[in-house]
C-alpha positions in Angstrom: -66.1 -32.0 -97.3 -68.6 -34.2 -96.4 -71.9 -34.9 -99.1 -75.7 -35.5 -98.1 -78.5 -36.0 -99.8 -81.6 -35.0 -98.8 -85.3 -34.4 -101.0 -88.6 -32.4 -100.7 -91.6 -33.8 -101.4 -93.8 -32.2 -102.8 -97.4 -31.8 -101.2 -98.8 -32.2 -104.6 -97.4 -34.0 -107.3 -100.1 -32.6 -110.0 -98.6 -31.6 -113.4 -95.1 -30.3 -114.4 -93.2 -28.6 -112.1 -93.0 -25.0 -111.8 -90.0 -23.4 -114.1 -87.4 -22.3 -112.2 -88.2 -24.6 -109.6 -84.4 -25.8 -108.5 -83.1 -22.4 -108.1 -86.0 -20.7 -106.1 -85.4 -23.9 -103.7 -81.6 -23.0 -103.9 -82.4 -19.6 -103.4 -84.3 -20.2 -100.4 -82.2 -22.6 -98.3 -79.0 -20.1 -99.4 -81.0 -17.3 -97.6 -81.3 -19.4 -94.2 -78.4 -20.9 -94.4 -75.6 -19.5 -91.1 -71.8 -19.9 -91.2 -72.2 -23.0 -88.3 -74.0 -24.5 -90.7 -70.8 -24.6 -93.1 -72.4 -25.2 -96.6 -70.1 -24.7 -99.1 -72.1 -26.3 -102.5 -75.5 -27.3 -102.9 -76.5 -29.4 -106.0 -81.0 -29.1 -106.9 -82.6 -31.5 -109.5 -86.3 -31.5 -110.1 -88.3 -34.9 -110.2 -92.0 -35.0 -110.7 -93.0 -35.8 -106.7 -90.0 -34.2 -105.3 -86.5 -32.1 -105.2 -83.6 -33.8 -104.7 -80.8 -32.3 -103.1 -77.1 -32.6 -102.6 -75.6 -30.4 -99.7 -71.8 -30.5 -99.9 -70.8 -29.2 -96.0 -67.2 -28.1 -94.8 -65.5 -30.2 -92.1 -62.1 -28.9 -90.3 -59.9 -31.2 -90.2 -60.2 -31.1 -86.3 -63.6 -32.2 -86.7 -63.9 -36.6 -86.0 -66.9 -38.2 -87.0 -68.1 -38.8 -83.3 -68.2 -34.6 -83.4 -68.9 -34.1 -87.1 -73.2 -34.8 -87.8 -73.3 -33.0 -90.6 -76.8 -34.8 -91.3 -78.1 -33.2 -88.7 -76.6 -30.0 -89.8 -78.7 -30.2 -93.0 -81.9 -31.1 -91.0 -81.5 -28.1 -88.7 -80.9 -26.5 -92.2 -83.8 -27.7 -94.0 -86.1 -27.5 -91.2 -85.1 -24.3 -90.6 -86.0 -22.6 -94.2 -89.2 -25.2 -94.5 -89.8 -23.3 -91.0 -88.9 -19.6 -92.4 -90.4 -20.0 -96.2 -93.6 -19.4 -97.4 -92.7 -20.7 -101.1 -91.3 -24.2 -99.3 -94.2 -24.6 -96.7 -96.9 -24.0 -99.8 -95.0 -26.8 -102.2 -93.4 -29.2 -99.8 -94.3 -31.7 -97.4 -92.2 -30.9 -94.2 -88.5 -32.3 -94.1 -87.6 -35.8 -92.0 -84.6 -37.4 -91.7 -84.8 -40.5 -92.9 -81.7 -43.1 -92.0 -78.5 -43.4 -93.4 
């Protein structure tokens, strides 16, 4: 199993995070996940200016580090979810991959 940290930055950090924000983000990500993403579990924590995510991805014994690209899988899921979800587009800046 691989664990990837990601975050979504708010468009506006004014005020308190919306009630139930973590659940809404998790629901959107699960709704847009595909079997190819290998998503096993997601945890979410809200901060004043962002939501932090830990995404747990399944790995197969035959996968080698050269073949596996968990950060890229997470980037694809976040971008797909952001494009498809009006809630994510309205509330968060487009996701971007940071160097790891």
